[in-house]
N, C-alpha and C positions, 0 to 999 in steps of 0.2 A: 552620648555623642552629643553636647552641643547644640545648639538649632541656630545661634548669631553663625550670619554671614562673615562671609570669606575676610568682605573690609574693612569690617567690627575689629574680625579676631587679627588683622595684617595691624591698622593700629595698634591697639591693644599690646599691639608684641615687638611697634614700631617701638611708642612708645616707656614703656620696659624694656629696653634698647637702650636707651635713650638716656632712661632713671628719667624720664618728663613723668608729672599728678597729669591728671585727668583734667582738674581744672587750675587757670591761670596757665595752660601750656603756651609755648612757646613754639608749637608748631602746627596753626590747623588744620581741621582732618581733613579739609580741598591740598591743603599740600603737603601734605604728606601722599595720598595717590598722587597728587601727580607724579613725585618722586617713585611710587609706583611704577607705572605706567613708563618711564622713562628706561625704568629699569628693567621691566616684563621682557621688548629684546634683547637684551646681551645676559641674560639667568636660560632664555631657550637657544641662543648661540654658542654658552658650554655646555646647557644641561648635550646639543646636537651636536657637539665639536666630538669628528671620529668617530660619530656610530655609522650601522651600514644602514640600517631605516631610521631619519630621523625623524623625531619629533614633529608635529603638524597641527596647525589649529587651524579650523578651517570657520570664517565667519564671514556672514554674508554683508553684500555690498545694494546700496540703496539705489540706485541714479538719477541724479532731477534732472528736469533739462533749464539749462540760463536762460529766462526770457527776459533777460537786459539786452 
């Protein structure tokens, strides 16, 4: 299995699906990542629809005190 990261693979997959070259690309990597982030919630909502035990993704949130 390739040792490239998830984002590298998904960006490459998106470029393949769009038939877009890596050089002189219309879409920047950052823009593709923004679309992936936006779509992430929709993908998990579709996966969880109808499941008795829904998929959960834990993550840590660090809060800070506003000094203003």
